[in-house]
C-alpha positions, 0 to 999 in steps of 0.5 A: 181089821188089819185089812181096813187099816191097810185100805185106809192107809193106801187111800191116804197115800194115794191122796197125798201123792195126788195132791203132790202131783197136781200141786206140781202140775199147777205150779207151772205158768198158766195164762188166759188168752183171747183170739185176735178178731176182725171187725169194726172199731169206733173211737168215741168221745163222750160228754153230756149237754142240754138240748136247746133250740138253735135260736131262742129269743127273750121278749121283754118290754122297754116301758113300765106299766100294768099288763092289760092283755095277754094274747098267747100262752105256753106252746102257742105258735106265733108269727113275726110281728104278731101282738102277744101282749098289751101294756096299759097304754092310757098314760102313754096316750096322754103323753102323746097328746101332750107332746102333740099340743106342745108341737102345735104351740111351738109351730104357732110361736114360729109363725109369730116369730116369722111375722115379727121378722117380716115387720122388722125387715120392712121397718129396717128397709124403710129407715134406710131409704129415709136415712139416704134422704137425710130425713132421720138420724143414723141411730134410727137406722141402727135400731131398725137393723138390730130389731131385724137381726133379733127377729131372725134369731127369734125365728131360728129359736122358734124353729128349734123349739118346733124340732124339739117338740116334734122329737118329744112327740116321736118319743112319746109315740114310740113309747106308746108303740112299746106298749104293744108287745110283738113277736120278733120271730116266727116260732113257739112260745116256750115260757110266759112269765107274766099274767094280766094285771101284773106290773112290770118295771123297766127302769133298770133292766128289761124284764122278760115277758116271754121266751120264744123258740124260733124253730123247734125242728132244728135243735142244738146241744151245748156239751162240755168236752174236757181239754184232754179230748178237745184236740180230737173235736172237729167240725162235721164229726158224726154224733150219736146221743140219747135222752132219758125220755127216749132211752131206746132211740139213738138220735143223730147229729153233727158237730157244728162248732168247737168254741175256743173260750175255756170254761173253768169250774173248780180248776177243771177246764172244758170247752163248749162243743155245739152239736146241731141236729134235725127234730122233725117229729118234735120229740126233743124238747128244750132243756133235755139232758143229752148223753152224747157220743162223738164219733172221732174215728171209725175203722171197718173190717180191721184186725182187733187186739184186746186191750188187755193183751197190750197191757199184759207183762209176763211174771216170774214163775210162781211169784207174779212179779215182772219177769226179768228180760221179758217185759223190762224197760228194754222193750219199747213200743206196743207189743203183745205176748203169744205162747210159743212152745208153751213159753211167752214170746213178745211181738212188737205191734203197731197199734191204731185206734181204740174203742176202749176194749179193742185196738186196731192192728194198723197193718193187718197181718204183722210178722216178726221173725217166724211169728205171725199175728193173724185173725184167730191168733191167741194172745195172752191177756192175763197170768193166772199165777197170783203174786205172793200174799194175794188171795185167790179172790183178789180180796183183802184179808178180813180181821175179826 
């Protein structure tokens, strides 16, 4: 029995000694490190937008009436000048005939006025001759002259009436022509908004009958880029984007236009960046939502430092608080920390472009004193000593 108790006591003493030993061993500073690697870095600006045809035409009507015939439907290819719909022309044909009759009447009145002018002029000339021979009174000459001038005025008025009725005829003919709805461009009908028998009214605004995309093999995306990123947007930058319809396909495009007009929604300012791309297989359709990534900068085969290493600052032993003199305000500029003789040492670096996870070392191998950063160098990214009061799993304590 004594041997058993003695054995238990020895095990307890060994356990306590082991606990104290490992606790003291673990009380030293510990850091997680990552290696500096070499590779490519690509800086992107992400945005979303809608895919649309480069040129989309809304086809309407300038006259009111009932739709008599429709000659195209959704997805119908059309040519410029092709008849795509017809508004009942009967009323407009009647207006043309009436305007033509008014023109004929005005021309007849002109002929009558011209004949009256010839008669008045002949009478005036004859009276002047008779007056020169003292055969008539002066008043007869004056009357004949007045009648001649009046006849001239009537001819001018008749000519004006002919011009007026001629213009009315042209207007009626134009309205009759507007009953024939023609395609203004070569393209494809995206939408049809009317049916046969439907009445359209163009009194206050032009109703849209069809929407025609001029060329679906050339598409564009209108994206909203935030003001923080708009400074890096330039015409000609390469663009990659995906759409939900083809999640495994990455489409290519280029920045075509960076518009200066701001778009403000709920105090958030964005700018329209227009991206153009080819669509030879017609996979992209108008209205699709595109997840866009604009490639702002690309660096090939450069040294890459984990971004966590640039954010790291060492802490005092066992506290997790920033160490005095090691990461204080006297250290300016970007820097990383390495382990030298099991102690952290700061090295100032010149950072380049970043992809969100890694940042470029601008000048390759960088030497500061006796320390050198090169490919494969371990840099500190995290301290494994948690601040006092912080739980090991970084979760807030729960109360029951």
